[in-house]
N, C-alpha and C positions, 0 to 999 in steps of 0.2 A: 361186246358187252356195252350197253348204253348206260352212260352215267347220268342220273337225273339230279339237276341242281335246283335248289329252293332259295328264293330271294327273301330275305328278312327285312321288313320295313321297320323304320325307327318307332312308328307308332305301335308295332306289336311287342315291343320290349316290355319286360315286367314293370319298369319304372314308369313308362308311358301309360301303361294300363292302369297303374295305381293313381296316376294324376287324373286320368279320365274318370275313374271311379270317385275320386274326391270331389272333382267338379261336378259330377252327376249328383252326388249327395248334397252338395251345397245348393245346387239348383233346385233340387227337391225340397230342402229345408225351407229356402226362400219362397217357394211355391205354396208351401203348406202354412207359412207364417207371414203372408203378405201384409196383413194389417199391422203386425208388430214391426215389420221392416220399415213400413211407410211411417209409422209413428216415430221410430227411432231416427230416421233420416230427417223428419220434420223438426224433431227436438235438436239435432245437430245443427241444422240450417238456422234455426231460431237463435241457438247459442252463439253461432258465428256472427250472426246479424247483431245481437245485443253486444257482443264483444266489440265489434266495429263501431257501433253507435257510441259506446262508452268511451272508446279511445278518442273518437272525434269530439265528443262532449268535453272530455278532460282537456283536449288541446284548446277548444274554444274558451273553457272556463279559465285556463291558465292565461290566455291571451287577454281576456277582459280584466282579470285580476291584475295582470301586470300594468295595464293602462291606468287602472285605478290607483295602483300603488305609486305610479309616476305622479299622479295628480296630488296624492297625499304628501309625497316628498316636497313637492312645490310649495304646498301649504306650510309645511314645517320650515322650508327655507324662508318663507315670508313671515315666520313666526306666528302663524295663525294656528296656534295649538289646539283650540277647541275643534276647528274643522278637521285638522289633521287627525286628531284622536278619534273623532267620529268616523272618518273614513277608514282609518286603519282597523278600528274595531269591527266595522261592517266587512272589510275584507277577510279578516281573520275568521269571522263567524260564517260567512257565506261561501267561501272558497277553500274550506278545509281540506288539507292534504295537498294543495298546490304549493309550489316553492314560493310564490307571492304572498300566500297566507301566512307561511312561517316567517317570511321577512317582516310582514306587517305586524305579527304578534311581538317580535323582538323590538321593532320600532315603536310600537305602541307603549311597551314597557319603558323604554328609554324616555319617551315623551312624558309618561307619568312621573318618572323620576326627575326629569328636568324641571317639571313644574312643582316638585316638592310633594307629589301625590304618592308617597311610598306605599300606602295601604292599597291603593288602586292598582300599583304596580304588582304587589303580591297577588291580588286577585287574578291578574292577567297571567302571572307566571306559575302560580302554585301547582296547578293541575297540568299546565302545559309542559313544564320543564322535564319531568320524568318520562313523558311520552314523546318528546320532540326527536326529529330526526338527528342522527349523530353529529351532522355538521352545525347544528344549532344548539345542542344540549349544553355544551360548556358555557356558551355565552348566556344561555337562559338561566342556568344555575348561578352563574356569577352575578347577573342582575338581580336574582332573587336574594342572594347573599347580601348585596348592597342595600336592598330594600328593607330587609329585616334589620340590618345594622343601623339604618337610619331611624327606625322606630324603637330602637333600644332592645332588641331581642337577639343578643349576641350568640346564645346557643343555637338558634335557628339559622342565624347567619352563618356560623361556623359550619354547620352541617351542609348548608347550600354550597359554600365555598369548597368544601371537601369533595362534594360530588362534581363540581365544576372542574377541579383538578383531575379527578379520575377520568373526566370525559375529554379533557384538553389533549390535543395531539402534539402541539408544539412545546418544547421544554420551556421556553421563557413564560409562556401562558400557565402551564402546570406549576411553575415555581411561584408565579405571582398569586395564583389561587391558593397554593398551600400556605404561602406567607400570610395572606388574608385570613385563612382558616386559623393559623397559629395565633395571630393577633386577637381574633374573636373568641377563640377557645380560652385564651388568658382573660379576657374580659368577662367571660362566663364563669371564671373561677376553675376551669378544668385544665390544670397544668399537664396532666398525663397526656391528653389528646394534643395539646399544644407542643410538648416535647416531640411526640410522634411526627407531627406535621414538619417541625423544624428539622428533625433528624432525616426525614425523607429528602428534603431539599439538599442537606449537606451530603447525604450518601449517594443520591442519583443525579442531582442537578447542580453540582458544585460549580459549573461554569457559567451559571445564570447570574444575573445582576442582584438577586435577593439572597444569594448564598452567604455573602458576608454578614448581612443582617441576621440571617438564621443562626450563624455561629455566634453572634453577640447575644442573641435571645437565649441560646443554649447556655452560654456562660452565665448569663444572669440567673438562669434557672438551676445552676450548679451542675450542668451536664457538660462533660468534655466533648468538644466536637472532634470527631475522627475523620 
């Protein structure tokens, strides 16, 4: 009796046949939709090109902004405040979103405050502070608080200091801003908010330099420090 053997190729397996069918179906779909495929590929290529161009443009913008920021710092060091302010304002406006533009905005506000131009400092910071990157937000709100305090607006100053404290990462900065907030809340006649600010210092930041003052202020307000 003769035994007949049959060889089975991998390509003849059900799985392989299924793959071949899917490949054939995909090829057929592409053939039927050539125009759409070409447009989709073109859009992807354009998108990749635009992304690369944008990244290159951002790097170039950051480099130019950094160079101009260094020039503005030199003007500040030379006490040429008008030139420094003009350059810093230009960097802030023309290179928005770069690290140098954020630093220029903070420096511009400091320059305005240093010149006694608190109202101009408020104009720089009022819209910027709330949308500033996290690493600049506490400083921006702190400067805004100082500017409001300088023009005799304690309530607005206290609110800005409170937001600076909320954004501050380091305990000593948070404590200082809360102390500033407590002082200006009192100046605004709002003892409830002042107590809250001082109590937060005592409860959460007892090791900071302003904790002793906070306890004294609470004592003066008739609140026992815990």
